[in-house]
C-alpha positions in Angstrom: 0.0 0.0 0.0 0.9 3.7 -0.2 1.8 4.1 3.5 4.0 1.0 3.5 5.8 2.1 0.4 6.5 5.6 1.7 7.7 4.2 5.1 10.1 1.9 3.3 11.4 4.7 1.1 12.1 7.0 4.1 13.8 4.1 6.0 16.0 3.3 3.0 17.1 7.0 2.6 17.7 7.3 6.4 19.9 4.2 6.5 21.8 4.5 3.2 25.5 4.0 3.1 27.2 7.4 3.4 30.0 6.1 1.3 27.6 5.0 -1.5 24.7 7.4 -1.5 21.8 6.8 -3.9 22.2 8.5 -7.3 19.6 11.0 -8.5 18.5 8.4 -11.1 17.7 5.8 -8.5 15.9 8.3 -6.3 13.8 9.5 -9.2 13.0 5.9 -10.2 11.7 5.2 -6.7 9.7 8.4 -6.7 8.1 7.3 -10.0 7.3 3.9 -8.5 5.7 5.7 -5.5 3.6 7.7 -7.9 2.5 4.6 -9.8 1.4 2.8 -6.6 -0.5 5.9 -5.5 -2.2 6.2 -8.9 -3.2 2.5 -8.9 -4.7 2.8 -5.4 -6.7 5.8 -6.4 -7.9 4.0 -9.5 -9.0 1.0 -7.5 -11.0 3.3 -5.1 -12.6 5.0 -8.1 -13.6 1.6 -9.7 -15.1 0.5 -6.3 -17.2 3.7 -6.1 -18.3 3.3 -9.8 -19.3 -0.4 -9.2 -21.3 0.6 -6.1 -23.1 3.4 -8.0 -23.9 1.1 -10.9 -25.3 -1.6 -8.6 -27.5 0.9 -6.8 -28.7 2.3 -10.1 -29.5 -1.2 -11.4 -31.4 -2.0 -8.1 -33.4 1.1 -8.5 -34.4 0.2 -12.1 -35.2 -3.4 -11.2 -37.7 -2.3 -8.5 -40.0 -1.4 -11.4 -40.4 -5.1 -11.9 -42.3 -5.5 -8.6 -45.8 -6.6 -9.5 -44.8 -7.4 -13.1 -45.1 -10.9 -14.6 -41.8 -12.5 -15.7 -40.9 -15.8 -17.3 -38.2 -17.9 -15.5 -36.9 -21.5 -16.0 -38.8 -23.8 -13.6 -40.0 -27.4 -13.3 -42.9 -25.9 -11.3 -45.8 -23.6 -12.1 -48.0 -21.4 -9.9 -51.8 -21.8 -10.1 -53.0 -18.3 -9.3 -56.0 -17.3 -7.2 -57.9 -16.6 -10.5 -57.5 -20.3 -11.5 -54.9 -20.1 -14.2 -51.3 -21.4 -14.5 -49.2 -20.0 -17.4 -46.0 -21.7 -18.6 -44.0 -22.6 -21.7 -42.2 -25.7 -23.0 -38.8 -25.3 -24.6 -38.6 -27.4 -27.8 -35.2 -27.8 -29.4 -36.9 -29.4 -32.4 -40.4 -30.0 -33.7 -42.5 -32.8 -32.3 -45.7 -34.6 -33.4 -47.4 -35.0 -30.0 -46.5 -32.8 -27.0 -48.0 -33.7 -23.7 -47.7 -31.6 -20.5 -48.5 -33.4 -17.2 -49.6 -31.3 -14.2 -48.8 -33.0 -10.9 -49.4 -32.0 -7.3 -46.4 -31.6 -4.9 -46.9 -35.2 -3.8 -46.1 -36.2 -7.5 -49.7 -37.4 -8.2 -51.0 -36.7 -11.7 -53.7 -34.0 -11.7 -54.2 -33.3 -15.4 -52.5 -34.1 -18.7 -52.8 -31.6 -21.6 -52.2 -32.7 -25.2 -50.7 -29.8 -27.1 -50.4 -31.8 -30.3 -48.0 -31.1 -33.1 -45.6 -28.2 -32.3 -42.6 -26.6 -34.1 -39.3 -25.9 -32.3 -39.3 -22.9 -29.9 -41.1 -21.8 -26.8 -44.6 -23.4 -26.7 -46.9 -21.4 -24.4 -49.8 -23.1 -22.6 -52.4 -22.3 -19.9 -53.9 -24.7 -17.4 -57.4 -23.7 -16.2 -56.9 -25.2 -12.8 -59.3 -28.1 -13.4 -58.3 -31.6 -12.6 -59.0 -34.6 -15.0 -62.3 -35.2 -13.1 -63.4 -31.6 -13.5 -62.7 -30.6 -9.9 -61.2 -27.1 -9.3 -57.7 -27.4 -7.8 -56.6 -25.1 -5.0 -54.1 -22.3 -5.9 -50.5 -23.2 -5.2 -47.4 -24.8 -6.7 -47.7 -27.7 -9.2 -45.1 -29.7 -11.0 -44.8 -29.5 -14.8 -43.6 -32.4 -16.9 -43.4 -31.9 -20.7 -42.8 -35.0 -22.9 -43.0 -36.1 -26.5 -42.0 -39.2 -28.3 -38.7 -38.8 -30.2 -38.2 -42.0 -32.2 -39.1 -44.9 -30.0 -38.6 -43.2 -26.6 -40.2 -40.5 -24.5 -38.1 -37.3 -24.2 -38.6 -34.7 -21.5 -38.3 -31.0 -22.2 -37.5 -28.0 -20.0 -40.3 -25.7 -18.9 -40.6 -22.1 -17.9 -43.2 -20.5 -15.6 -44.8 -17.1 -15.6 -44.9 -15.6 -12.2 -45.2 -12.2 -10.6 -42.3 -10.5 -8.9 -43.1 -9.8 -5.2 -39.9 -7.9 -4.3 -36.2 -7.4 -5.1 -33.2 -8.2 -2.9 -29.7 -6.7 -3.3 -26.9 -9.2 -2.9 -24.5 -8.3 -0.1 -21.4 -9.4 -2.0 -22.0 -7.4 -5.1 -23.5 -10.4 -6.9 -26.6 -10.5 -9.1 -29.8 -9.0 -7.8 -32.4 -11.5 -6.6 -36.1 -11.4 -7.6 -38.4 -12.8 -5.0 -41.1 -14.8 -6.9 -43.4 -16.0 -4.1 -43.9 -19.8 -4.2 -41.1 -20.2 -6.7 -38.6 -18.7 -4.3 -35.8 -16.4 -5.3 -33.9 -16.2 -8.6 -31.2 -14.0 -10.0 -32.1 -11.2 -12.4 -30.0 -13.0 -15.0 -32.5 -15.9 -15.0 -35.4 -13.9 -16.4 -36.2 -14.9 -19.9 -39.1 -12.6 -20.6 -40.9 -9.6 -19.0 -44.6 -9.1 -19.6 -45.6 -5.5 -19.1 
């Protein structure tokens, strides 16, 4: 650090050999090194301040997401109080028959939805909250399982859930901001794939 460097420089000049004093060139070199150390320290402090300011600005902007619906990767979906669950299936390739199974948290099948033939991409679907027997299911968290036959075997695909942002948390260590998504828990801002205004 700056203080240690200056202390060493003073100690060296105080205890130099009187018969072999430092030349002007050596002294100037050491002073230049001192200036470099001081400049680097000031630059580091400036970067730290800039990083803090950018994070605070980002947090302020992200608070506008509170109450907004976002799409995040999740094997679970949230059945809202209004009786709908919105999600998507990520298809890397087209399929002939895409099925989405809705399961309760005990892993029991509640409803299976046939989405038929679908092209590659994000396939959006909505569950109306009705079980296979027509009974209305209570709001809450439900497992999503998307499958289709690829050749002779069933292939499972990733799903994304639409959910409202309840609040935003700032990371203490300067990491990514966390979105609190109710029953889905917390996810980093970098996990958001879509924002619905």
